[in-house]
C-alpha positions as CSV (number, residue, x, y, z in Angstrom):
1,M,5.8,1.2,1.6
2,A,6.7,3.4,-1.4
3,T,4.7,6.1,-2.9
4,T,5.2,7.6,-6.4
5,N,3.5,10.2,-8.5
6,R,4.5,8.4,-11.8
7,P,1.9,8.8,-14.6
8,D,0.2,5.5,-15.5
9,D,1.1,5.9,-19.2
10,K,4.8,6.2,-18.5
11,P,6.6,2.8,-19.2
12,A,8.0,1.1,-16.2
13,A,11.8,1.5,-16.0
14,E,14.3,-1.2,-15.1
15,K,14.5,0.0,-11.5
16,P,11.5,1.5,-9.6
17,S,13.6,4.5,-8.7
18,A,14.4,5.4,-12.3
19,G,12.8,8.7,-13.3
20,F,12.6,10.1,-9.8
21,A,14.9,12.7,-8.4
22,L,14.4,12.8,-4.6
23,F,13.3,10.3,-2.0
24,F,12.0,11.1,1.5
25,S,10.3,9.6,4.5
26,S,8.6,11.3,7.4
27,V,9.9,12.0,10.9
28,E,7.3,11.3,13.6
29,G,6.0,14.5,15.0
30,H,6.6,16.6,11.9
31,L,3.9,17.1,9.3
32,V,5.3,18.0,5.8
33,P,2.9,18.3,3.0
34,R,3.4,16.8,-0.4
35,Y,3.8,20.1,-2.2
36,G,1.9,20.5,-5.4
37,A,-0.2,17.4,-4.8
38,G,-3.5,19.3,-4.6
39,S,-5.6,20.7,-1.8
40,P,-5.6,19.6,0.8
41,A,-2.2,18.3,0.2
42,P,-1.5,14.8,1.7
43,Y,1.3,14.6,4.2
44,I,4.5,12.7,3.6
45,G,4.3,9.5,5.7
46,A,1.4,10.7,7.9
47,S,-2.3,10.7,7.7
48,S,-5.2,11.9,9.8
49,V,-7.2,9.3,11.7
50,A,-10.6,9.8,13.3
51,D,-11.2,8.9,16.9
52,P,-14.0,6.3,17.0
53,R,-15.5,8.0,20.1
54,P,-18.1,10.6,19.2
55,G,-17.0,14.2,19.8
56,K,-13.3,13.3,20.3
57,P,-10.7,14.8,18.0
58,G,-8.7,12.5,15.8
59,G,-5.0,12.2,15.6
60,T,-2.1,11.5,13.2
61,K,-1.0,8.1,12.1
62,W,2.7,8.0,11.2
63,D,4.3,5.7,8.6
64,T,8.0,6.6,8.9
65,A,8.9,3.5,6.7
66,Q,7.0,4.9,3.7
67,I,9.3,6.3,1.1
68,V,7.9,9.0,-1.1
69,A,9.6,9.5,-4.5
70,L,9.5,12.9,-6.2
71,T,9.8,13.5,-9.9
72,E,12.5,15.9,-11.3
73,L,9.8,18.5,-11.8
74,E,8.5,18.3,-8.2
75,A,12.1,18.3,-6.8
76,R,12.9,21.4,-8.9
77,L,9.6,23.3,-8.1
78,Y,9.7,22.7,-4.4
79,R,13.4,22.4,-3.8
80,K,13.5,25.1,-1.1
81,E,10.5,23.8,0.8
82,Y,11.9,20.2,0.9
83,A,15.4,21.4,1.7
84,D,14.0,23.5,4.6
85,A,12.1,20.5,5.9
86,V,15.2,18.3,5.8
87,A,17.3,21.0,7.6
88,E,14.6,21.2,10.3
89,G,14.7,17.5,10.8
90,A,11.1,17.1,9.5
91,L,12.0,14.8,6.6
92,R,14.6,12.1,6.2
93,V,16.4,11.8,2.9
94,R,16.3,8.3,1.5
95,R,18.4,6.7,-1.2
96,P,17.1,5.3,-4.5
97,E,18.2,1.8,-3.4
98,E,16.0,2.0,-0.3
99,F,13.1,3.0,-2.5
100,D,13.8,0.1,-4.9
101,R,13.9,-2.4,-2.0
102,A,10.7,-1.0,-0.6
103,V,8.9,-1.4,-3.9
104,E,10.3,-4.9,-4.5
105,A,9.1,-5.8,-0.9
106,E,5.6,-4.5,-1.6
107,Q,5.5,-6.5,-4.9
108,R,6.6,-9.7,-3.1
109,E,4.0,-9.1,-0.4
110,A,1.3,-8.5,-3.0
111,A,2.2,-11.6,-4.9
112,Q,2.2,-13.7,-1.6
113,A,-1.2,-12.2,-0.6
114,A,-2.6,-13.1,-4.1
115,E,-1.2,-16.6,-3.8
116,R,-2.7,-17.0,-0.3
117,A,-6.1,-15.7,-1.6
118,A,-6.0,-18.1,-4.6
119,K,-5.2,-21.0,-2.3
120,A,-8.0,-20.0,0.1
121,K,-10.5,-19.7,-2.8
122,A,-9.4,-23.1,-4.2
123,K,-9.8,-24.7,-0.7
124,A,-13.3,-23.1,-0.3
125,E,-14.4,-24.3,-3.7
126,E,-13.1,-27.8,-2.9
127,E,-14.9,-27.8,0.4
128,E,-18.1,-26.6,-1.3
129,A,-17.8,-29.3,-4.0
130,K,-17.3,-32.0,-1.2
131,A,-20.3,-30.7,0.7
132,K,-22.5,-30.7,-2.5
133,A,-21.4,-34.2,-3.3
134,K,-22.2,-35.4,0.2
135,A,-25.6,-33.7,0.1
136,E,-26.4,-35.4,-3.2
137,L,-25.3,-38.8,-1.9
138,D,-27.3,-38.3,1.3
139,A,-30.3,-37.3,-0.8
140,K,-30.0,-40.5,-2.9
141,R,-29.7,-42.6,0.2
142,A,-32.8,-41.0,1.7
143,A,-34.9,-41.5,-1.4
144,P,-37.6,-44.2,-1.3
145,G,-36.3,-47.4,-2.7
146,A,-32.7,-46.5,-2.4
147,D,-30.3,-49.2,-1.2
148,A,-28.9,-48.4,2.2
């Protein structure tokens, strides 16, 4: 999974990593906030999860495969914080190529999911049409004076 903070109005570049300066993923057991991302700041590659049992505390769900891309501005503003997190072993530095592959894999998976959904919808519509045709035929056969 790849996460960006690219503005929607920015034209897409040739490679997904274009326009980004740094790439990180989380290290399980270390919570590092996405600095400058608001309050409360989301964590890089980690999220809080609720325990379904009443009164029980939740926990943390880790996604160490998620690659977070930082813009040049984010990288410059929070250089020290991210450098400290890397030095402490709380973040793993990733390469632009890894980010590109992650984005491309997400796009392939999304396209495959859309294709599966379209096929399932077409099949359901076909089954519905068959059922409707059968019901109409059965109704004609059951009508008085119909040939059996």
